[in-house]
N, C-alpha and C positions, 0 to 999 in steps of 0.2 A: 169928034174934035175934043169934047170935054174929057173923054177917057184918055186921049193922048196927052192932054195938059197934065194929068195926074201921073201917067205912066212914065213920061220922059224924066221928070225929076226923080222918080223912084229908081229908075235904071241908073241914073247918074250917081245916086247915093250908093247903090250897090257896087258900081264899078270902083268908086272911091274907097270902098271898104274891102275890095278884093285883094287877096295876097296869094302869090304863087309859091309852090313848093318844088324843091329839087332834092332827090334822094341820092346819096353817094355811099358806095360800099367798097370794102376791100374785096378782092377776088377770092373765090373759094379756094382754100388750100394755101393762102398767102402765108409766108414765113419771114421771120427775122432770125438773126443768129441764135436767139434763145428759144426758138421754136415757132409753132403755129400762132397766127394772130387772126383776129376777126373783129371788124368794127363797122359801124354805120353812122352816118350823119344826115339828119334831115334839116334842110334850110328852108325857112319861110321868109320871103322878101315882101316888104311893103314900102310905103313912101317914107324914106329916111331911115329904115331899120332892116336888120336881118335877125331873126331868131334862129337859134341852132340847138338841136337836140343831138347830143353826141353820146354814143353808146359803145361800150366794149362788149361784144357778144360772145366772146370766148369763155366758156364755162371752165371752172376749176384750173386756172393757170398754174404753171409750175414756178415761173420766175417773174420778178419785177420787169424783166426785159420784154414781157408779153403785155404789159399794161400801157394804156394810152397816156401819152405825155404831151401831145400837141396835134393841132389840125391847121394846116395851111390851105387857103382857098383863094380862088380868083372869081371876080364878078364880071358879068357880061359887058358892062360898060367900062370896066377897067379901074374901078375905084380902089384906092390904096390907103385911104385914111379913114379913121373911125375911132370911136371910144367904146369901151366895154361898159355896159349898163348892168342891170340886175342879172345875177347868175346864182345858181343853186345846185346842190347835190346832197344826197344822203351820205353822211360820213360813216365810215366803217373801220374798225380796228380789228386786225386779224392777229390772233394769238399763235404762239408756237403750237404746232399740232393741227392747226387749221380751223379751230373754233373761232367765231368772230362775235363782236358786239357792235350793234348799230348805235351811233351816237346822236342820230337825228339829223334833220336838215340843217344846212349851213351854206356859207359861200364856198364856191368851188376851189378857191386858192389859186386860180389861173389869172393870166393877164393877156392883154392884146398887144401884139407888135404890129406896127404899121409899115407899109411899103416893103414887104418881103416878097421877092421874086414876082413882082407885079400884082400883089394882092395883100391879104391880111393873114395873121398867124396867131391863133389862140395857143397859148403855151403855159406849161406849169414849171418848166425848167428855167424860164427867163426871169431869174431872181432880180436882175437889174431893173425890171419893170414892176417889181413888187410881188411876183408869183412866189408860191410857197414850196416849190419842189426842193428836194426829191420826194416829199410827201404829196398827197393829194393826186397821185396818178389815178386814172379810172380803171378799176378792177372789174372783171366780169362776174357773173353769178357763181355761186359755189357749186360743188358737185351735187348729185342727186341725194346724197346722204345728208345734205344741209351744212356741210363744212368744206373747207378748202383742203381736200385730202392730199392733193399733189403739191401743195405749196412748199417751197424750200425756204431756207433761212433769209432769202432776200424779201420774202413776203411775211411769213409767220413770225411774229415777235420782233420784227426789225424796227427798231425805234426811229431811225431817220426816215423810213419809208411810210410809217403809219402816222395819221390815219389815211385811208384811201377814199376817193370818191367812188361810191358803189354803183356799178351798173351804168347809170345814165346821168349826165350833167346837162343843164340847160343854160343858155347864154343869150342875152340881148346885146346886139352890137349896133350902135347908132352909126350909120354910114351916110353922110350927105351925098345926094345924087342917086341913091338906090330908089327904085320905084317898084310897084307891084308887078311890072313887066320884066324886071331884072331876073336873071338866073345865075346859078353857080356853074362855071364852066370847067373848073378843075378842083380836085381836092386831094390832099396828101395827108396821110395819117402817120403820126409819129409815136413810137413806142420806146420804152426803156427809160432808165434813169441816166443814160448816156445820151448826149445830144447827137442828132443827125441820123438816127435809126428810123427809117421811114418806109412806107409802102404806099404806092399810088392807089387812088380810088377811081371807080367808074361812076359817072353821074348821069342821071336821067330825070326828066320831068316827073314830079310826083303828084301832079294835079294842082288844085288850088283850094283855098278855103275863104269863107267870109269872116272878116274880123268884126 
């Protein structure tokens, strides 16, 4: 009985700190008008928050049309309101010819739109909400040579589109009603400096972590 008195509070503390993960990915070979795209989002849900790691996994893109500009998602309990908290990315300036300079970590330049198709929408083209698009799209890694060899003029040396968020961006979204038992039911990835270019994602439980 003594052991149970100590064990039960410990288990309750662990459950309160538990957070669930959902992984969402574009399908292999997914395309948009500018070519192939590939992206992944990992969502971690806890009491009152969702953390999101959003990555463009397409190496050496040719066009800004292949870069990530948004992520729409729905939550299992149907929440549609929230606020964007801390967010960060490594900023990268790509020069004409494909060489690049990393500017260091900074804010993503993205914003959060509420009540979009029954969910929430992280976006960089929603300038009416303070987002900094058409710059700060998420660009994938360079080619094996260490530069963006395939980049055309929409990426390399393009002043309106530079700097980019390099590789991965992280977001904290405060969402009342979300718990550690919540999951992400749908995810849609948006690409390009033009609005509305999207690819659906497939989501699956990714396990859980202790916070």
